[in-house]
C-alpha positions in Angstrom: 98.5 107.3 96.1 101.0 106.0 98.7 98.1 104.4 100.7 97.0 102.5 97.6 100.4 101.0 97.0 100.9 100.3 100.7 97.6 98.4 100.8 98.5 96.5 97.6 101.8 95.2 98.9 100.6 94.7 102.5 97.7 92.5 101.3 100.1 90.3 99.4 102.0 89.3 102.6 99.4 86.9 104.2 98.6 85.5 100.8 102.2 84.6 100.0 102.6 83.2 103.5 99.6 80.9 103.0 101.0 79.8 99.6 104.4 79.1 101.1 106.1 81.8 99.1 108.0 83.2 102.0 110.6 85.2 100.0 107.8 86.9 98.1 106.1 87.7 101.4 109.2 89.3 102.7 109.7 91.2 99.5 106.1 92.5 99.8 106.9 93.8 103.3 109.9 95.7 102.0 107.8 97.2 99.2 105.0 98.2 101.6 107.5 99.8 103.9 108.6 102.2 101.2 105.2 103.8 101.3 105.4 104.5 105.1 106.9 107.9 105.0 107.5 108.4 108.7 108.4 106.1 111.6 105.5 107.6 113.6 103.0 106.5 110.9 100.6 103.9 112.3 101.2 101.8 109.2 104.7 101.2 110.5 103.2 99.0 113.1 101.4 97.0 110.3 104.7 96.6 108.4 106.5 95.4 111.5 103.6 92.9 112.3 103.9 91.5 108.7 107.7 91.2 109.0 107.3 89.3 112.3 104.7 86.9 110.6 107.1 86.2 107.8 110.1 85.6 110.1 108.0 83.2 112.2 106.9 81.4 109.0 110.5 81.1 108.1 111.2 79.6 111.5 113.6 82.5 112.2 112.2 83.6 115.6 115.5 85.3 116.5 115.1 87.7 113.6 111.5 88.4 114.5 112.7 89.9 117.8 115.2 92.1 116.0 112.9 93.8 113.6 112.7 97.6 114.2 
């Protein structure tokens, strides 16, 4: 079930970015991250990638380099 919710929220990120809803995109990354149970989970890379995309869309390149 965790995978289902992860995919649901992760797929919202690029959609919100394209629509200019950057706060909702960021919120979706936070929701998706809740379903990544371990930092060694390969999905953690996906979450980090989405967070970087949102930070870049916000023009906050400094934050995109600080994301863990």
